C-alpha positions in Angstrom: 36.1 -9.4 -34.2 32.9 -9.0 -31.7 30.4 -10.3 -29.8 27.8 -8.1 -28.9 24.8 -8.9 -26.8 21.7 -6.9 -26.6 18.9 -6.9 -23.2 15.3 -6.5 -23.1 15.1 -2.9 -22.9 16.8 -2.9 -26.3 14.5 -4.9 -28.4 11.4 -4.1 -26.6 9.5 -2.4 -29.7 10.6 -1.5 -33.2 11.9 1.2 -32.6 14.7 0.3 -30.5 15.4 -2.9 -33.0 15.8 -0.2 -35.7 18.9 1.1 -33.6 20.0 -1.9 -32.5 20.2 -3.0 -36.8 22.7 -0.1 -37.1 25.0 -0.7 -34.4 25.3 -4.0 -35.9 25.1 -2.5 -39.4 28.2 -0.1 -38.7 30.7 -2.2 -37.9 31.7 -5.1 -39.8 33.2 -7.0 -37.3 30.1 -7.4 -34.8 29.8 -11.1 -36.3 28.2 -12.5 -33.0 24.6 -11.0 -31.5 23.2 -12.3 -28.3 19.4 -11.3 -27.8 17.3 -10.9 -25.2 13.2 -11.4 -24.7 11.6 -8.0 -25.7 11.6 -6.0 -22.4 9.1 -3.2 -21.7 7.9 -0.2 -23.9 7.0 1.7 -21.0 6.7 1.9 -17.4 3.5 -0.4 -16.8 4.3 -2.6 -19.7 4.8 -6.4 -18.9 8.1 -8.5 -20.1 7.4 -11.1 -22.4 9.5 -13.2 -20.0 6.8 -12.2 -17.6 4.2 -13.2 -20.2 5.5 -16.3 -20.3 5.6 -17.5 -16.9 1.7 -16.7 -16.5 1.7 -19.0 -19.7 3.0 -22.3 -17.5 1.4 -21.1 -14.2 -1.1 -21.3 -16.5 -0.5 -24.5 -18.6 0.4 -26.1 -15.2 -2.7 -25.5 -13.2 -4.7 -27.0 -16.6 -6.1 -23.5 -17.3 -7.2 -22.1 -20.6 -4.1 -21.2 -22.5 -5.7 -19.5 -25.6 -5.4 -16.0 -24.0 -2.0 -15.6 -23.1 -1.1 -17.4 -26.2 -2.4 -15.0 -28.1 -1.0 -11.7 -26.1 2.7 -13.2 -26.8 2.0 -13.5 -30.1 0.6 -10.2 -30.6 4.1 -8.7 -28.7 6.1 -10.1 -31.6 3.5 -9.9 -34.6 3.6 -6.0 -33.5 7.4 -5.7 -34.4 7.0 -7.9 -37.3 4.3 -5.2 -38.5 6.2 -2.0 -37.7 9.1 -2.9 -39.3 7.3 -4.7 -42.6 8.7 -8.4 -42.2 7.9 -10.5 -43.9 5.3 -12.9 -42.0 7.0 -16.7 -42.4 8.9 -16.1 -39.4 5.6 -15.4 -36.7 4.1 -18.7 -38.8 7.3 -20.4 -36.7 6.9 -18.2 -33.6 3.2 -19.1 -33.3 3.9 -22.7 -33.6 6.3 -22.9 -31.1 4.7 -20.5 -29.0 1.5 -22.9 -28.8 3.8 -26.1 -28.8 5.1 -25.3 -25.5 1.5 -26.4 -24.2 2.0 -30.1 -25.8 5.2 -30.5 -23.3 4.7 -33.4 -20.7 3.8 -31.1 -17.6 4.2 -34.4 -14.8 7.9 -35.1 -13.9 9.6 -32.9 -16.0 12.0 -30.6 -14.4 13.0 -29.2 -17.7 9.3 -27.8 -18.0 9.6 -23.9 -16.8 13.2 -24.0 -18.5 11.8 -24.2 -22.0 8.7 -21.6 -21.1 11.3 -19.5 -20.1 13.6 -19.9 -23.1 10.6 -19.3 -25.5 10.9 -15.8 -25.5 14.8 -15.2 -26.3 14.6 -18.1 -29.1 12.0 -16.5 -30.5 13.1 -13.0 -30.4 16.3 -14.3 -32.4 14.5 -15.4 -35.1 12.7 -12.6 -35.6 15.7 -10.1 -35.6 17.6 -12.6 -37.7 14.8 -11.7 -40.8 14.8 -8.1 -39.8 18.2 -8.4 -40.1 18.4 -10.6 -43.7 15.3 -8.7 -45.0 17.8 -5.0 -44.5 20.8 -6.4 -46.4 22.9 -8.3 -43.7 24.0 -11.1 -44.2 22.2 -12.8 -40.9 21.1 -16.4 -39.6 19.0 -17.3 -36.7 21.8 -20.1 -34.2 20.5 -21.9 -32.2 22.5 -22.9 -28.7 22.5 -26.3 -29.7 23.9 -26.0 -33.7 25.8 -23.6 -32.2 27.5 -26.3 -29.6 26.2 -24.5 -26.2 26.4 -27.4 -24.3 25.4 -27.0 -20.5 25.2 -28.8 -16.9 21.7 -30.4 -16.8 20.7 -27.9 -13.6 17.4 -26.5 -14.9 17.4 -22.7 -13.6 21.5 -23.2 -12.7 22.8 -24.6 -16.0 26.7 -24.3 -16.0 28.7 -24.1 -19.2 30.4 -27.5 -20.1 34.2 -27.9 -21.1 33.4 -29.4 -24.4 31.7 -26.6 -25.5 34.3 -24.4 -25.9 35.9 -26.1 -28.9 32.0 -26.4 -30.5 31.6 -23.0 -30.4 35.1 -22.3 -31.4 34.3 -23.8 -34.8 32.0 -20.8 -35.5 34.5 -18.3 -35.2 35.5 -17.3 -38.8 32.3 -16.9 -39.9 31.3 -14.7 -43.2 27.7 -13.9 -41.5 26.1 -12.7 -38.3 24.7 -15.1 -36.2 22.1 -13.8 -34.1 21.5 -16.3 -31.0 19.4 -16.4 -28.3 20.8 -15.9 -24.7 19.2 -17.5 -21.5 20.0 -20.8 -22.3 21.8 -23.7 -23.4 21.1 -27.6 -24.3 22.1 -30.7 -21.9 23.8 -33.9 -23.3 20.9 -35.2 -23.5 19.1 -32.8 -25.4 17.0 -30.7 -23.0 16.6 -27.1 -22.7 18.1 -25.7 -19.7 18.6 -22.1 -18.5 21.2 -20.2 -16.9 20.6 -18.2 -13.3 19.5 -14.3 -13.2 21.1 -11.8 -16.0 21.3 -15.4 -17.9 21.2 -13.7 -22.0 24.7 -12.1 -20.4 26.2 -14.9 -19.5 25.6 -16.5 -23.2 27.4 -13.1 -24.5 30.4 -14.3 -22.0 30.2 -17.6 -23.0 30.5 -16.9 -27.3 32.9 -14.4 -26.6 35.4 -16.6 -25.2 34.3 -19.6 -27.2 35.1 -17.7 -30.7 37.8 -15.9 -28.7 36.7 -12.6 -29.3 38.6 -9.5 -29.5 36.1 -7.6 -27.4 32.0 -8.3 -26.0 29.8 -5.4 -26.1 26.7 -5.2 -23.4 24.5 -3.5 -24.7 22.0 -1.8 -22.3 19.9 1.6 -22.0 22.7 3.4 -19.7 25.8 5.2 -21.0 27.8 2.5 -18.6 28.2 1.8 -15.1 28.1 4.7 -12.3 30.1 5.1 -9.5 26.6 4.7 -7.7 22.9 4.1 -8.2 21.6 7.1 -9.9 18.3 6.3 -7.4 20.5 7.5 -4.6 22.7 9.8 -6.1 21.7 12.6 -8.8 23.5 11.8 -12.2 26.4 10.4 -10.7 29.6 10.0 -12.8 30.2 7.4 -14.8 33.0 5.2 -14.2 35.3 5.1 -17.6 37.5 2.1 -16.6 37.3 -0.9 -13.9 39.1 -4.5 -13.7 37.2 -7.5 -13.4 37.8 -7.5 -9.5 36.3 -4.4 -9.1 33.0 -4.9 -11.3 32.9 -8.7 -9.5 32.9 -6.8 -5.6 30.4 -4.2 -7.4 27.8 -6.6 -8.9 28.0 -8.4 -5.7 26.7 -5.6 -3.8 23.6 -4.4 -5.6 25.2 -3.2 -9.2 22.5 -4.5 -11.3 23.7 -3.5 -15.0 25.8 -6.3 -15.4 25.4 -10.0 -13.3 28.7 -11.1 -12.1 28.6 -14.5 -13.0 28.5 -13.2 -16.6 31.8 -11.9 -16.0 33.3 -15.3 -15.3 34.3 -16.5 -18.9 35.5 -13.5 -20.1 37.6 -12.8 -17.7 38.8 -15.9 -17.8 39.6 -16.0 -21.7 40.9 -12.3 -21.0 38.8 -10.6 -23.1 37.6 -7.0 -22.3 34.3 -6.2 -21.6 32.5 -2.7 -22.4 28.9 -2.0 -21.5 27.5 0.5 -23.6 23.8 2.2 -24.5 22.0 0.9 -27.4 20.1 4.8 -27.4 23.7 6.3 -27.1 26.4 4.1 -29.1 28.5 6.8 -29.4 29.6 6.9 -25.8 32.3 5.1 -24.7 30.7 3.1 -21.9 32.3 1.4 -19.0 35.3 -0.7 -20.4 35.7 -3.8 -17.8 39.7 -5.4 -18.4 41.9 -7.7 -16.5 44.0 -4.9 -15.3 44.0 -1.0 -15.4 46.3 2.7 -15.0 45.3 2.9 -11.5 44.4 6.6 -11.6 44.7 9.5 -8.9 41.1 8.5 -7.3 41.2 5.8 -4.8 37.5 4.4 -5.1 35.8 3.2 -7.7 32.3 2.9 -7.3 29.9 2.2 -4.0 27.5 0.1 -3.8 25.1 -1.7 -1.6 22.2 -4.0 -1.0 19.6 -5.2 1.7 18.3 -8.7 3.6 21.0 -9.4 5.2 20.6 -10.4 8.6 24.2 -11.1 11.4 24.3 -13.8 13.8 27.0 -12.2 16.9 28.6 -15.0 18.6 30.6 -14.7 22.0 32.3 -16.9 24.4 35.6 -16.3 26.4 38.4 -18.4 25.1 36.9 -19.3 21.9 40.0 -18.8 19.6 41.2 -21.5 22.3 38.7 -24.2 21.7 39.6 -26.3 19.3 37.1 -27.3 16.8 34.7 -24.4 17.1 34.6 -22.9 13.8 33.8 -26.3 12.6 31.2 -27.6 14.7 29.3 -24.0 14.0 30.0 -24.0 10.3 29.0 -27.9 10.5 25.0 -26.6 12.1 24.6 -24.3 9.0 25.8 -27.1 6.9 23.6 -29.3 7.8 20.4 -26.7 7.7 20.9 -26.0 4.7 22.1 -22.1 4.9 25.2 -20.9 3.5 26.9 -17.9 4.8 28.5 -14.8 3.1 31.0 -13.4 5.4 32.6 -14.0 8.8 34.4 -11.8 10.7 36.2 -12.9 13.7 38.2 -11.6 16.9 39.5 -13.6 19.8 36.7 -14.4 21.6 33.6 -13.8 19.0 32.7 -13.9 15.9 30.1 -13.0 13.6 28.0 -14.9 10.7 27.0 -12.7 7.9 23.9 -14.6 6.3 21.4 -13.6 3.4 18.0 -13.0 5.3 15.4 -14.8 2.7 17.4 -18.0 3.9 15.6 -17.8 7.2 12.3 -19.0 8.0 11.0 -18.6 11.4 11.2 -22.3 12.3 14.7 -22.6 10.6 15.9 -19.4 12.7 14.7 -20.8 15.8 16.3 -24.3 15.5 19.4 -22.5 14.4 19.8 -20.4 17.3 18.8 -23.3 19.4 21.1 -25.6 18.2 23.8 -23.3 18.3 23.0 -22.8 22.0 23.2 -26.3 23.2 26.4 -27.3 21.0 28.4 -24.2 20.8 27.8 -23.1 24.9 28.3 -19.6 23.8 28.5 -16.7 26.6 26.4 -14.1 24.3 24.1 -15.3 21.5 22.1 -13.2 19.4 20.8 -12.3 15.7 20.5 -8.8 14.1 17.7 -8.4 11.0 17.4 -5.9 8.5 21.4 -4.9 7.7 22.8 -3.6 4.3 25.9 -4.6 3.5 27.4 -1.2 1.6 31.1 -1.8 -0.5 33.5 1.0 -0.9 35.8 -0.3 -4.3 38.9 0.3 -5.8 42.4 -1.1 -7.1 44.0 2.5 -6.0 42.7 1.9 -2.2 46.1 -0.2 -2.2 48.1 2.5 -3.0 46.4 5.4 -1.3 46.3 5.7 2.8 43.1 6.9 4.8 40.3 5.6 2.7 39.3 3.4 5.8 39.8 6.8 8.0 38.1 8.9 5.2 34.6 6.3 5.0 34.7 5.6 9.0 34.7 9.4 9.2 31.6 10.0 6.8 29.8 8.1 8.5 30.3 9.2 12.1 29.5 12.5 10.6 26.2 11.4 9.6 25.7 9.5 12.5 25.4 6.2 10.5 26.4 3.2 13.3 28.6 0.8 12.2 27.5 -3.1 12.9 30.4 -4.7 11.2 33.0 -3.6 9.4 35.2 -5.8 6.7 38.0 -5.8 4.6 39.4 -8.4 2.4 42.7 -9.6 1.7 43.0 -8.0 -1.3 42.3 -4.8 -0.3 40.3 -4.1 -3.1 37.3 -3.2 -0.9 35.9 -2.5 2.0 32.5 -3.6 3.9 30.5 -2.2 6.1 27.2 -3.2 8.1 25.2 -1.3 8.5 21.2 -0.9 9.3 18.9 -0.5 6.1 17.2 2.6 6.9 20.2 4.4 7.2 21.5 3.1 3.5 20.8 5.7 1.3 22.1 8.5 3.8 25.6 6.5 4.1 25.6 5.9 0.0 25.5 10.1 -0.3 28.1 10.8 2.6 30.5 8.3 0.8 29.7 9.8 -2.8 30.5 13.1 -1.2 33.5 12.1 0.3 35.2 10.5 -2.9 33.8 11.7 -6.1 32.5 15.3 -4.9 35.6 16.6 -2.5 
């Protein structure tokens, strides 16, 4: 029995929905179908989720919402018309979208989540109706009825442990259950959405809850590439990788699958496969708890921009009791989280996301560090990228670090930082953002074109 999830690009039009239907129909073990809201039909199109955000903003500002409601309804109606689906479901969708404008505006922390969630919720109704009308025994399943209960954290909900038993009760279903992704319900009955990539999280939760054989995540690519296709022309596709490798790659910018989405499936030891809706016969990329390490030591190269580095140097720092605690306490009191903290005997670097640093916070941070830590040297460097070389095979192969640094040096790429985790599954390099693409190309040539 399988859980399958389809992203927004797979559900953007009637043509795409017909492909989805064939994929589900051809495999009777695909019993749980998790859907996103309709995505873009073309590069200049607008996603339904973005239309809902516009609707929310207009409603919040007491503006007329009639035009935006019509635009959203028309997206669903267009798909229904092309597929010749009976209009009964359109009445339900239209009422649900209009009803959003009756929700309480003031002191309602769940308002934005309710607007966003309606994209997936209404699309699940449409998909279930299409499946049923074409001979599949399918039913729309609201997350509340499924038992998907989450913490009361709008925009950042987490699944509650009590949900798993409730979801598990549906595992022997004899029909296809079409489930909207991205959101669950609190114990008080309020809608709460997951963080970005939320539909992936729903799919993973359902797969764990029903103890699926596999969780298939359908998107618009043949799998996960070893490097960004916008930087490398036609990069290789990864056939198989471990959860740990995927976690490292997702952290460093691989956007195919949100890293939080892996956790429920990982804990339940359920394999995940990334497949292409437009090419379902392609094997895709399999993510498992362990794999046989092949000859290649590196499985992927990833990068992410928007980092800053704070460098602190102080003679005999290692003998100063409580130095690290005082340093991190300053970060905590300013509400800052750090990503990495490589250190030496007399120096330490703190890597953090730049988006946390407004001009006022940065000034206060440096001022407090100067007064409270009395460093010999203190400086901040903006505009950094974190470049990751990832692979379980590095543990059995000598020289990956040497090959990496040699390739970067030959291309005149200066290293601001090097960090290798204790797991030996990844090596991280801090470089200037303007050298990011050049660095990826150099490493790709070293590990995949030789």
